[in-house]
C-alpha positions in Angstrom: -0.1 0.0 0.1 1.0 3.5 -0.7 2.7 5.3 2.2 0.9 8.3 2.4 -2.9 7.5 2.7 -5.3 6.1 5.1 -7.6 5.4 2.2 -6.2 2.7 0.2 -5.4 5.4 -2.4 -2.1 5.1 -4.4 -1.4 9.2 -3.9 -0.6 11.4 -1.0 -4.1 12.2 0.3 -5.1 15.4 1.9 -7.0 13.4 4.4 -3.7 11.8 5.2 -1.8 15.0 5.5 -4.2 16.5 7.7 -5.0 13.7 10.2 -1.0 13.3 10.7 -0.5 17.0 11.1 -3.7 17.6 13.5 -4.4 14.2 14.9 -8.1 15.0 14.0 -10.7 15.1 11.3 -10.2 18.4 9.7 -12.3 20.1 6.8 -12.0 22.9 4.8 -14.9 25.6 5.0 -14.8 27.7 1.8 -15.8 31.2 2.2 -16.3 34.4 -0.2 -14.8 37.5 0.9 -15.9 39.3 -1.9 -12.4 39.3 -3.8 -12.2 40.3 -7.3 -9.3 39.6 -9.5 -7.1 42.1 -11.0 -6.8 40.2 -14.0 -10.4 41.1 -15.1 -9.2 44.6 -15.9 -7.4 43.0 -19.0 -10.6 40.8 -19.7 -9.5 37.8 -17.3 -8.7 34.2 -17.7 -10.8 32.9 -20.9 -12.2 29.9 -19.1 -13.4 32.2 -16.2 -17.2 33.0 -15.6 -18.4 36.1 -14.4 -20.7 35.5 -11.0 -19.9 31.7 -11.1 -21.6 30.1 -8.4 -19.2 28.3 -6.0 -19.5 25.5 -3.3 -20.2 28.0 -0.7 -23.7 27.7 1.1 -24.7 31.3 0.9 -22.0 33.9 0.2 -24.9 36.7 0.6 -24.0 36.3 4.4 -21.2 37.8 6.2 -17.9 35.9 6.6 -18.3 34.5 10.2 -22.2 33.7 9.4 -20.9 31.8 6.2 -18.5 30.0 8.1 -20.8 29.0 11.1 -23.7 28.0 8.8 -21.4 25.6 6.8 -20.0 24.2 10.3 -23.5 23.8 11.3 -24.0 21.1 8.3 -20.7 19.5 8.5 -20.8 19.0 12.2 -23.6 16.6 11.9 -21.1 14.1 10.2 -18.0 15.1 12.1 -18.8 16.9 15.5 -15.3 16.6 16.8 -13.5 17.9 13.7 -11.3 20.7 13.3 -11.3 23.2 10.7 -9.5 25.2 8.2 -10.9 28.4 7.1 -10.7 28.7 3.1 -10.9 32.1 1.4 -11.7 30.7 -1.9 -13.3 33.0 -4.3 -11.2 35.4 -6.2 -7.8 36.7 -5.5 -8.0 37.2 -1.8 -4.6 39.2 -1.7 -6.0 41.9 -3.9 -8.0 42.9 -1.0 -7.1 46.0 1.0 -5.0 44.7 3.4 -6.3 46.0 6.5 -9.7 44.4 5.3 -7.8 41.1 4.9 -6.2 41.4 8.1 -9.4 41.9 10.0 -11.1 38.7 8.0 -8.1 36.5 8.8 -7.8 37.4 12.3 -11.5 37.2 13.1 -11.1 33.4 13.0 -8.3 33.0 15.1 -10.6 33.3 18.0 -12.4 30.1 17.2 -10.3 27.0 19.0 -11.3 24.6 16.4 -9.9 26.5 13.5 -6.6 25.5 13.1 -5.5 27.0 9.7 -6.3 29.4 7.0 -6.3 29.2 3.4 -6.1 32.0 1.2 -6.4 31.5 -2.5 -4.9 34.0 -5.0 -2.5 35.0 -7.6 1.1 34.9 -7.9 1.4 38.4 -9.4 -0.9 40.2 -7.1 1.1 39.9 -3.3 2.5 43.1 -2.3 5.5 43.6 0.1 3.3 44.6 2.9 1.0 41.4 2.3 3.9 38.9 2.5 4.8 40.8 6.0 1.3 40.1 7.1 1.3 36.3 5.6 4.6 35.9 7.5 3.1 37.3 10.7 -0.1 34.9 10.3 1.7 32.1 9.7 3.3 32.3 13.3 -0.2 32.2 14.5 -2.0 29.5 12.4 -1.4 26.8 9.9 -1.3 29.2 6.8 -1.6 27.9 3.2 -1.4 29.9 0.1 -3.1 28.4 -2.8 -1.7 29.7 -5.9 -3.0 29.5 -9.4 -0.5 28.3 -12.3 -2.7 26.4 -14.4 0.5 25.6 -16.6 4.3 26.0 -16.7 3.8 26.6 -20.6 4.0 30.3 -21.2 2.4 30.3 -24.6 -0.6 28.5 -23.3 -0.5 31.3 -20.3 -0.5 33.8 -22.9 -3.2 32.0 -24.8 -5.8 31.9 -21.8 -5.0 35.5 -20.9 -3.6 34.6 -17.7 -1.7 37.8 -17.0 1.2 36.4 -15.6 4.1 33.8 -16.8 5.7 30.8 -15.1 8.5 32.9 -13.8 6.1 34.9 -11.8 4.7 31.9 -9.9 8.3 30.5 -9.3 9.2 34.1 -7.7 6.2 34.0 -5.6 6.8 30.2 -4.3 10.1 31.1 -3.3 9.2 33.9 -1.4 6.6 32.2 0.3 9.0 29.1 1.2 11.5 31.6 2.3 8.7 32.4 5.0 8.1 28.8 5.5 4.7 29.3 4.1 2.9 25.9 2.7 2.2 26.4 -1.0 -0.7 24.7 -3.0 -0.4 25.0 -6.9 -3.6 24.7 -8.9 -3.1 23.4 -12.4 -5.5 22.7 -15.4 -5.3 19.6 -17.7 -6.6 19.8 -21.3 -6.1 23.6 -22.0 -6.6 24.6 -25.6 -3.8 23.0 -27.9 -1.6 21.3 -25.2 0.0 18.1 -25.3 0.3 15.4 -23.0 3.8 16.4 -22.9 3.3 20.2 -21.7 1.0 18.6 -19.1 3.9 16.3 -17.7 6.2 19.2 -18.1 4.2 21.3 -15.7 4.8 18.4 -13.1 8.4 18.5 -13.3 8.3 22.4 -13.0 6.5 22.1 -9.7 8.6 19.3 -8.7 11.6 21.8 -9.0 10.0 23.9 -7.1 9.7 21.6 -4.1 5.7 22.7 -4.1 4.0 21.4 -0.9 0.4 20.5 -2.3 -1.3 20.6 -5.6 -4.9 20.7 -7.0 -5.6 18.8 -10.4 -8.5 20.2 -12.5 -9.8 19.3 -15.8 -10.5 22.2 -18.3 -14.6 22.7 -18.2 -16.0 24.9 -20.9 -18.9 27.3 -19.1 -21.6 29.0 -20.9 -20.9 32.9 -21.3 -17.2 32.6 -21.1 -14.5 33.5 -23.9 -13.4 30.0 -23.8 -17.0 28.7 -24.9 -16.8 31.4 -27.9 -13.5 30.1 -29.1 -14.4 26.3 -28.6 -17.9 27.1 -30.7 -15.6 28.8 -33.5 -12.8 26.4 -33.3 -14.2 23.3 -31.5 -10.6 22.5 -30.4 -10.1 19.1 -28.7 -11.6 18.2 -25.5 -9.8 15.3 -23.5 -11.9 12.5 -23.2 -12.6 10.7 -19.6 -9.8 7.9 -20.7 -7.5 10.5 -21.9 -7.9 12.6 -18.2 -7.4 9.5 -16.7 -4.3 8.5 -18.4 -2.4 12.1 -17.9 -3.7 12.3 -14.4 -2.0 8.9 -13.6 1.0 9.5 -15.3 1.4 13.2 -13.8 1.1 11.3 -10.1 3.8 8.6 -11.3 6.0 11.9 -11.7 5.2 14.0 -9.0 7.4 13.8 -5.9 5.4 11.5 -3.4 5.8 13.9 -0.5 3.5 16.6 -2.3 0.0 16.6 -0.9 -3.2 15.8 -3.5 -5.7 18.1 -2.6 -7.8 17.4 -5.5 -7.6 15.5 -9.1 -10.7 16.7 -10.4 -13.0 19.8 -10.4 -16.3 20.5 -9.7 -18.2 22.5 -12.3 -21.9 23.6 -11.8 -24.1 21.5 -14.0 -26.2 24.4 -15.5 -23.0 26.4 -16.3 -21.3 23.6 -17.9 -21.0 23.1 -21.6 -18.3 20.4 -21.8 -17.0 17.7 -20.9 -20.3 16.6 -19.2 -18.2 13.5 -18.1 -17.0 15.6 -15.3 -20.7 15.6 -13.7 -20.0 12.3 -12.4 -16.9 13.1 -10.1 -16.9 10.1 -7.8 -17.2 7.6 -11.1 -14.3 9.5 -12.1 -12.0 9.1 -8.7 -13.1 5.5 -8.8 -12.0 5.0 -12.3 -8.5 6.5 -11.5 -8.0 4.3 -8.4 -8.9 1.3 -10.5 -6.6 2.2 -13.3 -3.9 2.6 -10.9 -4.2 -0.8 -9.3 -4.5 -2.0 -12.7 -1.1 -0.6 -13.6 0.2 -1.3 -10.5 1.4 2.4 -10.3 1.4 5.2 -7.6 2.5 8.6 -6.9 6.3 9.3 -7.4 7.0 5.8 -8.8 8.8 7.2 -11.8 10.3 10.0 -9.6 11.6 7.7 -6.9 12.9 5.2 -9.4 14.7 7.5 -11.4 
């Protein structure tokens, strides 16, 4: 059995990491702090949908009310669990720094909150913000989630990402200097990328000694620039079988100490144009597990043996 799992998985599960770190069940509670994204000033990423729904109970509520509402639901199943507050929506370090401090510090009073996770972009963390993140990391387990999507700069330019891979590298190095846990977000199946491109992204993250990763499959949403491009050019979308093959190949290359926070996304059904196979998330996860058993493979197999 693979070393870093409690679930008979063949990759380093987030559940394993959290239980070993906190000796408890831990769940992340997604919040919407009303952060926007500076990249929207230049049109935004082509796959991004304005006002897209997220897996947040009610983002019209205040932050602490969002938190308490979610806790009430999850505590029915895990009454003694600990929590990580997750500022999920938008690029949260683009918020006014005093406001960000107020939001984050407000959750430090809850004894069951053992960590804070902040989603953002590598190009919108100011020097002052880095200083605050260093302070916050000394008070709680801090995670910074950075969108990379691809290490291929031609791809980043095509999707109007607004930064290159060097900007991501610089942010990771600076955060690691502050001993902050960094999770990278990547997207498989971006237009015109090859399997080699997607594997190169994993090699890039290995070189940066990233702490965690979220792997997503590209999905085309209604009312996005990507949807327009797809309608006009009908670029190739990965099949479920292709996605499974690529994810497993990525896991084989990935350093086994890197935590896998997710290996598929959660598109909103009413927004989704394609691929519709993403709607059956647990079928996909099970198929990945089965194929890894069939291939007798695991995370880091090719890295460890090389």
